[in-house]
PyMOL CGO cylinders between C-alpha atoms (Angstrom):
from pymol import cmd
from pymol.cgo import CYLINDER

trace = [
    CYLINDER, -35.54, 40.10, 9.01, -34.32, 36.68, 7.90, 0.3, 1, 1, 1, 1, 1, 1,
    CYLINDER, -34.32, 36.68, 7.90, -31.44, 36.61, 10.39, 0.3, 1, 1, 1, 1, 1, 1,
    CYLINDER, -31.44, 36.61, 10.39, -33.84, 35.19, 12.97, 0.3, 1, 1, 1, 1, 1, 1,
    CYLINDER, -33.84, 35.19, 12.97, -33.94, 31.91, 11.06, 0.3, 1, 1, 1, 1, 1, 1,
    CYLINDER, -33.94, 31.91, 11.06, -30.26, 31.31, 11.74, 0.3, 1, 1, 1, 1, 1, 1,
    CYLINDER, -30.26, 31.31, 11.74, -30.73, 31.58, 15.50, 0.3, 1, 1, 1, 1, 1, 1,
    CYLINDER, -30.73, 31.58, 15.50, -34.30, 30.38, 15.88, 0.3, 1, 1, 1, 1, 1, 1,
    CYLINDER, -34.30, 30.38, 15.88, -33.48, 26.70, 16.60, 0.3, 1, 1, 1, 1, 1, 1,
    CYLINDER, -33.48, 26.70, 16.60, -31.31, 27.75, 19.55, 0.3, 1, 1, 1, 1, 1, 1,
    CYLINDER, -31.31, 27.75, 19.55, -33.78, 30.28, 20.95, 0.3, 1, 1, 1, 1, 1, 1,
    CYLINDER, -33.78, 30.28, 20.95, -36.80, 28.06, 21.29, 0.3, 1, 1, 1, 1, 1, 1,
    CYLINDER, -36.80, 28.06, 21.29, -36.90, 25.56, 24.14, 0.3, 1, 1, 1, 1, 1, 1,
    CYLINDER, -36.90, 25.56, 24.14, -36.16, 22.01, 23.16, 0.3, 1, 1, 1, 1, 1, 1,
    CYLINDER, -36.16, 22.01, 23.16, -39.13, 19.68, 22.79, 0.3, 1, 1, 1, 1, 1, 1,
    CYLINDER, -39.13, 19.68, 22.79, -37.15, 16.45, 22.80, 0.3, 1, 1, 1, 1, 1, 1,
    CYLINDER, -37.15, 16.45, 22.80, -37.17, 14.29, 25.85, 0.3, 1, 1, 1, 1, 1, 1,
    CYLINDER, -37.17, 14.29, 25.85, -33.94, 12.86, 27.13, 0.3, 1, 1, 1, 1, 1, 1,
    CYLINDER, -33.94, 12.86, 27.13, -35.25, 9.31, 26.92, 0.3, 1, 1, 1, 1, 1, 1,
    CYLINDER, -35.25, 9.31, 26.92, -35.69, 9.60, 23.16, 0.3, 1, 1, 1, 1, 1, 1,
    CYLINDER, -35.69, 9.60, 23.16, -32.25, 11.11, 22.72, 0.3, 1, 1, 1, 1, 1, 1,
    CYLINDER, -32.25, 11.11, 22.72, -30.70, 8.32, 24.76, 0.3, 1, 1, 1, 1, 1, 1,
    CYLINDER, -30.70, 8.32, 24.76, -32.48, 5.71, 22.67, 0.3, 1, 1, 1, 1, 1, 1,
    CYLINDER, -32.48, 5.71, 22.67, -31.41, 7.26, 19.37, 0.3, 1, 1, 1, 1, 1, 1,
    CYLINDER, -31.41, 7.26, 19.37, -27.80, 7.85, 20.41, 0.3, 1, 1, 1, 1, 1, 1,
    CYLINDER, -27.80, 7.85, 20.41, -26.54, 4.25, 19.94, 0.3, 1, 1, 1, 1, 1, 1,
    CYLINDER, -26.54, 4.25, 19.94, -27.72, 4.27, 16.34, 0.3, 1, 1, 1, 1, 1, 1,
    CYLINDER, -27.72, 4.27, 16.34, -26.48, 7.73, 15.42, 0.3, 1, 1, 1, 1, 1, 1,
    CYLINDER, -26.48, 7.73, 15.42, -23.13, 7.79, 17.24, 0.3, 1, 1, 1, 1, 1, 1,
    CYLINDER, -23.13, 7.79, 17.24, -21.33, 4.92, 15.40, 0.3, 1, 1, 1, 1, 1, 1,
    CYLINDER, -21.33, 4.92, 15.40, -22.11, 6.41, 11.99, 0.3, 1, 1, 1, 1, 1, 1,
    CYLINDER, -22.11, 6.41, 11.99, -20.93, 9.85, 13.14, 0.3, 1, 1, 1, 1, 1, 1,
    CYLINDER, -20.93, 9.85, 13.14, -17.69, 8.40, 14.51, 0.3, 1, 1, 1, 1, 1, 1,
    CYLINDER, -17.69, 8.40, 14.51, -17.03, 6.37, 11.36, 0.3, 1, 1, 1, 1, 1, 1,
    CYLINDER, -17.03, 6.37, 11.36, -17.57, 9.41, 9.14, 0.3, 1, 1, 1, 1, 1, 1,
    CYLINDER, -17.57, 9.41, 9.14, -15.38, 11.63, 11.31, 0.3, 1, 1, 1, 1, 1, 1,
    CYLINDER, -15.38, 11.63, 11.31, -12.52, 9.18, 11.82, 0.3, 1, 1, 1, 1, 1, 1,
    CYLINDER, -12.52, 9.18, 11.82, -11.00, 9.62, 8.36, 0.3, 1, 1, 1, 1, 1, 1,
    CYLINDER, -11.00, 9.62, 8.36, -11.08, 13.42, 8.59, 0.3, 1, 1, 1, 1, 1, 1,
    CYLINDER, -11.08, 13.42, 8.59, -9.69, 13.43, 12.12, 0.3, 1, 1, 1, 1, 1, 1,
    CYLINDER, -9.69, 13.43, 12.12, -6.90, 11.00, 11.24, 0.3, 1, 1, 1, 1, 1, 1,
    CYLINDER, -6.90, 11.00, 11.24, -5.92, 13.02, 8.17, 0.3, 1, 1, 1, 1, 1, 1,
    CYLINDER, -5.92, 13.02, 8.17, -5.92, 16.39, 9.93, 0.3, 1, 1, 1, 1, 1, 1,
    CYLINDER, -5.92, 16.39, 9.93, -4.05, 15.10, 12.99, 0.3, 1, 1, 1, 1, 1, 1,
    CYLINDER, -4.05, 15.10, 12.99, -1.42, 13.35, 10.85, 0.3, 1, 1, 1, 1, 1, 1,
    CYLINDER, -1.42, 13.35, 10.85, -1.01, 16.48, 8.73, 0.3, 1, 1, 1, 1, 1, 1,
    CYLINDER, -1.01, 16.48, 8.73, -0.53, 18.61, 11.86, 0.3, 1, 1, 1, 1, 1, 1,
    CYLINDER, -0.53, 18.61, 11.86, 2.09, 16.28, 13.31, 0.3, 1, 1, 1, 1, 1, 1,
    CYLINDER, 2.09, 16.28, 13.31, 3.96, 15.99, 9.99, 0.3, 1, 1, 1, 1, 1, 1,
    CYLINDER, 3.96, 15.99, 9.99, 4.08, 19.74, 9.46, 0.3, 1, 1, 1, 1, 1, 1,
    CYLINDER, 4.08, 19.74, 9.46, 5.25, 20.18, 13.05, 0.3, 1, 1, 1, 1, 1, 1,
    CYLINDER, 5.25, 20.18, 13.05, 8.10, 17.73, 12.52, 0.3, 1, 1, 1, 1, 1, 1,
    CYLINDER, 8.10, 17.73, 12.52, 9.03, 19.36, 9.20, 0.3, 1, 1, 1, 1, 1, 1,
    CYLINDER, 9.03, 19.36, 9.20, 9.14, 22.79, 10.83, 0.3, 1, 1, 1, 1, 1, 1,
    CYLINDER, 9.14, 22.79, 10.83, 11.49, 21.42, 13.48, 0.3, 1, 1, 1, 1, 1, 1,
    CYLINDER, 11.49, 21.42, 13.48, 13.73, 20.10, 10.72, 0.3, 1, 1, 1, 1, 1, 1,
    CYLINDER, 13.73, 20.10, 10.72, 13.70, 23.35, 8.71, 0.3, 1, 1, 1, 1, 1, 1,
    CYLINDER, 13.70, 23.35, 8.71, 13.94, 25.89, 11.54, 0.3, 1, 1, 1, 1, 1, 1,
    CYLINDER, 13.94, 25.89, 11.54, 16.96, 24.48, 13.38, 0.3, 1, 1, 1, 1, 1, 1,
    CYLINDER, 16.96, 24.48, 13.38, 18.76, 27.80, 13.92, 0.3, 1, 1, 1, 1, 1, 1,
    CYLINDER, 18.76, 27.80, 13.92, 15.75, 29.91, 14.77, 0.3, 1, 1, 1, 1, 1, 1,
    CYLINDER, 15.75, 29.91, 14.77, 14.01, 30.87, 17.99, 0.3, 1, 1, 1, 1, 1, 1,
    CYLINDER, 14.01, 30.87, 17.99, 10.83, 29.73, 16.26, 0.3, 1, 1, 1, 1, 1, 1,
    CYLINDER, 10.83, 29.73, 16.26, 12.12, 26.14, 16.62, 0.3, 1, 1, 1, 1, 1, 1,
    CYLINDER, 12.12, 26.14, 16.62, 11.24, 26.18, 20.33, 0.3, 1, 1, 1, 1, 1, 1,
    CYLINDER, 11.24, 26.18, 20.33, 7.74, 27.43, 19.60, 0.3, 1, 1, 1, 1, 1, 1,
    CYLINDER, 7.74, 27.43, 19.60, 7.23, 24.79, 16.92, 0.3, 1, 1, 1, 1, 1, 1,
    CYLINDER, 7.23, 24.79, 16.92, 8.49, 22.15, 19.37, 0.3, 1, 1, 1, 1, 1, 1,
    CYLINDER, 8.49, 22.15, 19.37, 6.01, 23.37, 21.99, 0.3, 1, 1, 1, 1, 1, 1,
    CYLINDER, 6.01, 23.37, 21.99, 3.21, 23.30, 19.43, 0.3, 1, 1, 1, 1, 1, 1,
    CYLINDER, 3.21, 23.30, 19.43, 4.11, 19.76, 18.40, 0.3, 1, 1, 1, 1, 1, 1,
    CYLINDER, 4.11, 19.76, 18.40, 4.20, 18.68, 22.05, 0.3, 1, 1, 1, 1, 1, 1,
    CYLINDER, 4.20, 18.68, 22.05, 0.75, 20.11, 22.72, 0.3, 1, 1, 1, 1, 1, 1,
    CYLINDER, 0.75, 20.11, 22.72, -0.54, 18.48, 19.54, 0.3, 1, 1, 1, 1, 1, 1,
    CYLINDER, -0.54, 18.48, 19.54, 0.79, 15.10, 20.67, 0.3, 1, 1, 1, 1, 1, 1,
    CYLINDER, 0.79, 15.10, 20.67, -0.74, 15.69, 24.11, 0.3, 1, 1, 1, 1, 1, 1,
    CYLINDER, -0.74, 15.69, 24.11, -4.07, 15.25, 22.34, 0.3, 1, 1, 1, 1, 1, 1,
    CYLINDER, -4.07, 15.25, 22.34, -3.31, 11.51, 22.22, 0.3, 1, 1, 1, 1, 1, 1,
    CYLINDER, -3.31, 11.51, 22.22, -3.11, 11.26, 26.02, 0.3, 1, 1, 1, 1, 1, 1,
    CYLINDER, -3.11, 11.26, 26.02, -6.91, 11.40, 26.11, 0.3, 1, 1, 1, 1, 1, 1,
    CYLINDER, -6.91, 11.40, 26.11, -7.49, 8.94, 23.25, 0.3, 1, 1, 1, 1, 1, 1,
    CYLINDER, -7.49, 8.94, 23.25, -8.06, 5.75, 25.22, 0.3, 1, 1, 1, 1, 1, 1,
    CYLINDER, -8.06, 5.75, 25.22, -10.48, 7.41, 27.64, 0.3, 1, 1, 1, 1, 1, 1,
    CYLINDER, -10.48, 7.41, 27.64, -12.31, 9.09, 24.75, 0.3, 1, 1, 1, 1, 1, 1,
    CYLINDER, -12.31, 9.09, 24.75, -12.82, 5.76, 22.99, 0.3, 1, 1, 1, 1, 1, 1,
    CYLINDER, -12.82, 5.76, 22.99, -14.13, 4.11, 26.16, 0.3, 1, 1, 1, 1, 1, 1,
    CYLINDER, -14.13, 4.11, 26.16, -16.61, 6.92, 26.71, 0.3, 1, 1, 1, 1, 1, 1,
    CYLINDER, -16.61, 6.92, 26.71, -17.76, 6.82, 23.09, 0.3, 1, 1, 1, 1, 1, 1,
    CYLINDER, -17.76, 6.82, 23.09, -18.26, 3.07, 23.32, 0.3, 1, 1, 1, 1, 1, 1,
    CYLINDER, -18.26, 3.07, 23.32, -20.34, 3.53, 26.48, 0.3, 1, 1, 1, 1, 1, 1,
    CYLINDER, -20.34, 3.53, 26.48, -22.46, 6.19, 24.79, 0.3, 1, 1, 1, 1, 1, 1,
    CYLINDER, -22.46, 6.19, 24.79, -23.01, 3.95, 21.76, 0.3, 1, 1, 1, 1, 1, 1,
    CYLINDER, -23.01, 3.95, 21.76, -24.16, 0.81, 23.57, 0.3, 1, 1, 1, 1, 1, 1,
    CYLINDER, -24.16, 0.81, 23.57, -27.52, -0.41, 22.31, 0.3, 1, 1, 1, 1, 1, 1,
    CYLINDER, -27.52, -0.41, 22.31, -28.38, -2.42, 25.40, 0.3, 1, 1, 1, 1, 1, 1,
    CYLINDER, -28.38, -2.42, 25.40, -29.48, -0.18, 28.21, 0.3, 1, 1, 1, 1, 1, 1,
    CYLINDER, -29.48, -0.18, 28.21, -30.03, 2.74, 25.85, 0.3, 1, 1, 1, 1, 1, 1,
    CYLINDER, -30.03, 2.74, 25.85, -31.35, 5.78, 27.61, 0.3, 1, 1, 1, 1, 1, 1,
    CYLINDER, -31.35, 5.78, 27.61, -29.98, 7.71, 30.56, 0.3, 1, 1, 1, 1, 1, 1,
    CYLINDER, -29.98, 7.71, 30.56, -26.72, 5.73, 30.66, 0.3, 1, 1, 1, 1, 1, 1,
    CYLINDER, -26.72, 5.73, 30.66, -25.92, 6.73, 27.10, 0.3, 1, 1, 1, 1, 1, 1,
    CYLINDER, -25.92, 6.73, 27.10, -26.59, 10.37, 27.82, 0.3, 1, 1, 1, 1, 1, 1,
    CYLINDER, -26.59, 10.37, 27.82, -24.41, 10.28, 30.94, 0.3, 1, 1, 1, 1, 1, 1,
    CYLINDER, -24.41, 10.28, 30.94, -21.59, 8.69, 28.94, 0.3, 1, 1, 1, 1, 1, 1,
    CYLINDER, -21.59, 8.69, 28.94, -21.98, 11.30, 26.20, 0.3, 1, 1, 1, 1, 1, 1,
    CYLINDER, -21.98, 11.30, 26.20, -21.94, 14.07, 28.80, 0.3, 1, 1, 1, 1, 1, 1,
    CYLINDER, -21.94, 14.07, 28.80, -18.68, 12.67, 30.25, 0.3, 1, 1, 1, 1, 1, 1,
    CYLINDER, -18.68, 12.67, 30.25, -17.20, 12.46, 26.75, 0.3, 1, 1, 1, 1, 1, 1,
    CYLINDER, -17.20, 12.46, 26.75, -18.14, 16.08, 26.01, 0.3, 1, 1, 1, 1, 1, 1,
    CYLINDER, -18.14, 16.08, 26.01, -16.71, 17.24, 29.35, 0.3, 1, 1, 1, 1, 1, 1,
    CYLINDER, -16.71, 17.24, 29.35, -13.47, 15.36, 28.65, 0.3, 1, 1, 1, 1, 1, 1,
    CYLINDER, -13.47, 15.36, 28.65, -13.25, 16.97, 25.19, 0.3, 1, 1, 1, 1, 1, 1,
    CYLINDER, -13.25, 16.97, 25.19, -13.70, 20.40, 26.73, 0.3, 1, 1, 1, 1, 1, 1,
    CYLINDER, -13.70, 20.40, 26.73, -10.76, 19.71, 29.06, 0.3, 1, 1, 1, 1, 1, 1,
    CYLINDER, -10.76, 19.71, 29.06, -8.70, 18.29, 26.18, 0.3, 1, 1, 1, 1, 1, 1,
    CYLINDER, -8.70, 18.29, 26.18, -9.48, 21.38, 24.11, 0.3, 1, 1, 1, 1, 1, 1,
    CYLINDER, -9.48, 21.38, 24.11, -8.29, 23.72, 26.87, 0.3, 1, 1, 1, 1, 1, 1,
    CYLINDER, -8.29, 23.72, 26.87, -5.18, 21.68, 27.75, 0.3, 1, 1, 1, 1, 1, 1,
    CYLINDER, -5.18, 21.68, 27.75, -4.05, 20.60, 24.30, 0.3, 1, 1, 1, 1, 1, 1,
    CYLINDER, -4.05, 20.60, 24.30, -5.72, 22.34, 21.37, 0.3, 1, 1, 1, 1, 1, 1,
    CYLINDER, -5.72, 22.34, 21.37, -5.68, 25.97, 22.52, 0.3, 1, 1, 1, 1, 1, 1,
    CYLINDER, -5.68, 25.97, 22.52, -1.99, 25.94, 23.58, 0.3, 1, 1, 1, 1, 1, 1,
    CYLINDER, -1.99, 25.94, 23.58, -1.01, 24.13, 20.36, 0.3, 1, 1, 1, 1, 1, 1,
    CYLINDER, -1.01, 24.13, 20.36, -2.78, 26.75, 18.27, 0.3, 1, 1, 1, 1, 1, 1,
    CYLINDER, -2.78, 26.75, 18.27, -1.32, 29.69, 20.22, 0.3, 1, 1, 1, 1, 1, 1,
    CYLINDER, -1.32, 29.69, 20.22, 2.25, 28.36, 20.17, 0.3, 1, 1, 1, 1, 1, 1,
    CYLINDER, 2.25, 28.36, 20.17, 2.05, 27.61, 16.45, 0.3, 1, 1, 1, 1, 1, 1,
    CYLINDER, 2.05, 27.61, 16.45, 0.83, 31.15, 15.77, 0.3, 1, 1, 1, 1, 1, 1,
    CYLINDER, 0.83, 31.15, 15.77, 3.73, 32.57, 17.76, 0.3, 1, 1, 1, 1, 1, 1,
    CYLINDER, 3.73, 32.57, 17.76, 6.13, 30.34, 15.82, 0.3, 1, 1, 1, 1, 1, 1,
    CYLINDER, 6.13, 30.34, 15.82, 4.71, 31.48, 12.49, 0.3, 1, 1, 1, 1, 1, 1,
    CYLINDER, 4.71, 31.48, 12.49, 4.97, 35.16, 13.47, 0.3, 1, 1, 1, 1, 1, 1,
    CYLINDER, 4.97, 35.16, 13.47, 8.58, 34.69, 14.60, 0.3, 1, 1, 1, 1, 1, 1,
    CYLINDER, 8.58, 34.69, 14.60, 9.39, 32.88, 11.35, 0.3, 1, 1, 1, 1, 1, 1,
    CYLINDER, 9.39, 32.88, 11.35, 7.79, 35.63, 9.26, 0.3, 1, 1, 1, 1, 1, 1,
    CYLINDER, 7.79, 35.63, 9.26, 9.61, 38.31, 11.20, 0.3, 1, 1, 1, 1, 1, 1,
    CYLINDER, 9.61, 38.31, 11.20, 12.96, 36.58, 10.65, 0.3, 1, 1, 1, 1, 1, 1,
    CYLINDER, 12.96, 36.58, 10.65, 12.40, 36.22, 6.91, 0.3, 1, 1, 1, 1, 1, 1,
]
cmd.load_cgo(trace, "trace")
């Protein structure tokens, strides 16, 4: 009976108007980015460091190639960084808040979807394959 409360916000039609979302976005977005930046920097640095360490440790294993592929896909995440920052800045501009902010946010979300499919998914899959090969060899 209470399961409906978990899904209820997504089932009812939204009552917010786009103009209000666009006006609120410049004030909400910078605080969200600032709070997320530390976590993102830590997790990305940790992923790259563990990838490099696995390359150093697994020199004579077939898993080395899978770890190298995973590290390459992880570093491919950075290819999108400059464009992502420009789109976030455009979405967070106070002057001209409204439709322009929402369009910039939509472009940023679309770019992140592409980045996820090109970089994150292959990095995750190749690292899983590398882990399974390493466990099998042990």
